[in-house]
N, C-alpha and C positions, 0 to 999 in steps of 0.2 A: 368519474372513473381520471378522468387527464390531468385530477388533482396530485392524484397518487401516482400517475405513470413519471409526469412531472417530479416526487419526491424521490422513488427509484431509479430516472437519472439524476439528480441533483445527490442522491448516497454513493451510487455508480463513480459518478467522477471527482465525488471526495475521498475515496478508498482509492482508486488509483492514484492520488497526487499525494494520497498518506505511504506509498508504496515505493513510488517514483524517487520520492520525499527522503526514504528508508535504505533506496538500492545506489542513488547518486551521492547523499551524505552520511556515510555511512560512520568511515571510520572519526569524523566529527564529533557525532551523535556519539559513537563508544569512546573518547577521551573525550567528552564533559559529561556524558549521564556517569561513567562505569572507570571503576581505576584497581582494573583487574591483569596480569600480566600478561595474558596471551590473546595481543589484540583483533591481532588476525582470524582468529578463530568467532571472536566478538563478530567483527565484522564481515567476513561473510555470513556467518548463522541472520545476522540485520539484509544484508544480502538477499537472501533466500528469503526472508520474510518479505520483505518487499516486491521480488516476484511473484509469490504468493497474492500478499496481498492487489494489486495491479492486475493478478490474474479475474481474484474475487470478481475484482469491479465491475473491466470489461465483460464476466459471465452475466454480472447486475445488467447492463446496462442490453446487452444484446437478449438476452430473455424477458424484458421490459420490455426492448422496440419489436420483436418480432409478434406477442401478445395481440 
């Protein structure tokens, strides 16, 4: 059962890392991947997505360590 906890911990850390990257590099990612006119809406969308991903990763780690 310990290997399952380690895998869930690793998955949670990866999800948090992706969320933080989305938060801090949102404008760079939007400029590189998309070419639509209003970059501010795309940037705020990516930042909200990053916050949600980070929160999901924290929840995975929290419930993994609690059990």
